C-alpha positions in Angstrom: 14.1 16.9 8.3 15.6 20.2 9.8 14.8 23.3 11.7 13.3 25.0 8.8 10.8 22.1 8.1 9.6 22.6 11.7 9.1 26.3 11.1 7.2 25.3 7.9 5.0 23.0 10.1 4.4 25.8 12.8 3.3 28.0 9.8 0.8 25.4 8.7 -0.5 25.0 12.1 -1.2 28.9 12.3 -2.9 28.9 8.9 -4.9 25.8 9.0 -5.6 25.8 12.7 -4.4 22.1 13.2 -2.4 21.3 16.2 1.3 21.2 15.7 1.4 17.7 17.4 -1.3 16.4 14.9 0.8 17.7 11.9 4.0 16.2 13.4 2.3 12.8 14.4 1.0 12.5 10.7 4.5 13.3 9.3 6.1 10.6 11.6 3.5 8.0 10.5 4.0 8.8 6.7 7.8 8.6 7.2 7.7 5.3 9.1 5.5 4.0 6.3 7.6 5.1 3.8 10.7 3.8 5.4 9.2 0.3 5.6 8.4 0.4 1.9 12.0 1.6 1.3 13.5 -0.9 3.5 11.6 -3.8 2.1 12.9 -2.6 -1.4 16.3 -2.9 0.0 15.5 -6.2 1.3 13.5 -8.2 -0.8 14.0 -11.4 1.2 12.1 -10.0 4.1 8.5 -10.9 4.6 6.9 -7.3 4.7 4.1 -8.8 7.3 7.0 -9.4 9.8 8.3 -6.1 10.5 7.4 -2.5 10.6 9.0 1.0 11.2 8.5 3.8 13.6 9.6 7.4 13.1 10.1 10.1 15.7 10.7 13.6 14.8 12.2 16.0 17.4 9.7 19.1 17.5 12.7 21.4 18.3 15.1 20.7 15.5 13.4 18.4 13.2 15.9 15.7 13.7 14.3 12.4 12.7 15.3 8.9 14.2 13.8 5.7 13.0 13.2 2.0 14.3 12.7 -1.1 12.7 10.2 -3.2 14.5 10.1 -7.1 14.5 6.7 -8.4 14.7 5.1 -11.7 15.7 2.8 -14.0 13.8 -0.3 -11.7 15.1 1.4 -8.6 14.0 2.8 -7.5 17.6 5.8 -5.8 18.3 8.3 -8.2 19.6 11.6 -6.2 19.3 12.7 -3.0 17.9 16.3 -1.6 17.0 17.5 1.7 15.7 17.6 2.1 11.8 19.9 4.5 10.0 17.9 7.2 7.9 20.3 7.7 5.1 20.7 10.6 2.8 19.1 8.5 0.0 16.0 8.1 2.0 15.8 11.4 3.3 16.3 13.3 0.2 14.4 11.4 -2.6 12.0 9.1 -0.7 11.5 11.2 2.3 10.7 14.2 0.2 7.9 12.4 -1.8 6.0 11.4 1.4 6.3 14.9 2.9 4.5 16.3 -0.1 
């Protein structure tokens, strides 16, 4: 993500009449979902039901932060830790989700 992406999202807000916060929130959810899938592909020994991902995109500069969330048996978050957003994820996988 970068400032150009934020400008594009602002343009989408004007063109479609959809709130920037709604667009950004949807993109954060999509990126978190893609990161969870990508992380599981990198760590196939992990039970996909026992972790999740959370993304936050800065609305000013487009910088993205990601967290891995550990879940309990009921699917409730019990801890979260910062996760590295690699260039591979941002480039190949992130672009697919953003589309």
